N, C-alpha and C positions, 0 to 999 in steps of 0.2 A: 115614273116612266120618263125617259129622256127625250129631248126633242131631236128628231131626225130631219135632215135637210135635203132639199132637192135644189141643186145649183142650176140656175139658168145658164144657157149655153155661152153667155158672154162673161161669166165669172172666170177670172184668170186661174189657170191650173195651180200656181203656187198656193193659192188660198185653199183650194180643195186638198192638195197634198199636205199642207200644214195641218189642216183639221184631221185628216185621216191619220197622220202621224201621232196625233194626240188622242186617238181612239174615238173620234166623233163619227157617227154614222152619216155618210154623205153619198148621195146618188147624183150624178150629173145628167144633164139632158143628153150628153154624148153617150154615156153608159146606157141610157134608156132609149137610144135611137130616136130622139126627139129633136135633133138639130134641124132648124128651119121651121119647126112647128109653130103655129100661131100661139101667142101668149095665152089665149083662152084655153087652148088644148093642153098646154104645159101646166097651167094652173089646175085644170080638171084632173090631169094625171097625178100631180102631186097630192091633190086632195084624195083621190082614189087610194093612193099608197100611204096616206096618213103622214105626209112629209110637208114641212114648212119650206116655202120657196125663198131662196136668197138670190137677189138680183141687183144689178147696177142700172137696169133698163128703165128709163122713165115711162115707157109705154106699159110696162108691167105694173108699175105703180098706178097708172090710170085704169088699167083693167081691173085691178083689185078694188080700187075706190068705187068704180062703177058697180061692182058686185055688192059692195057694202050698201050702197044707196038702194039697190034693187032687192036686197035681202036674200041674195044667192050665197049659200054657204061655200066657204073655201077654208083650206087648212091653215092659212096665214101666210103673210109675205113679210120678209125683212128686206128693206131697201137701203142702199147706201149710194152716195155720190162718190165715184172713184177719185175725184179731185179733192175730196174732203177727208179721206181716211187712208191710212197706209195698209198694206197687206197684213202686217203684223197686228195692227189694231183690229182689223176684220177677224183675223184668226182668234185673237184673245176674246173679243166680244162674242163671237159665235160659239166658241167653246164654253164660255160662261152660260150662255143661253141654253146650249145643249145639256149641260150638266145640271144647272139649277132651275131651268125653265120647265113648265108643264105644257104639253101640246094643247091641252084644252084652253089654257090661258091665251093662246095665240090664235085660236079659231076665229075666223072672220075679222082679223085685225091686220093692220099694216104697222109695223114697227120700223124704226130707222136706226141706222148706225151712223156715227159712233154712239155707244151708250153714254149717257150723261151721268 
């Protein structure tokens, strides 16, 4: 089963469009009427849908780390610093994760981009 993504509202649309053009299953917070929702609610929603969150938001990183410490399940978060990665590299790395990754391997984990 491939990894499906839930894009935080702050992810630039060229990344989402690039992934969709490559056949990656992506749902955005905008598509899901979650713009302005608290990070905890977005993470709950992504988990409910079985999607891994992709974000550039430091607060989202903090929310998922708090859940790890508390033992609260979530579907996984992939975090990147926009100043440390290009759009093209994001698209390539996320496509690789979508195709080669297993959603179960990302459960309750925080991964970062770029892949090393």
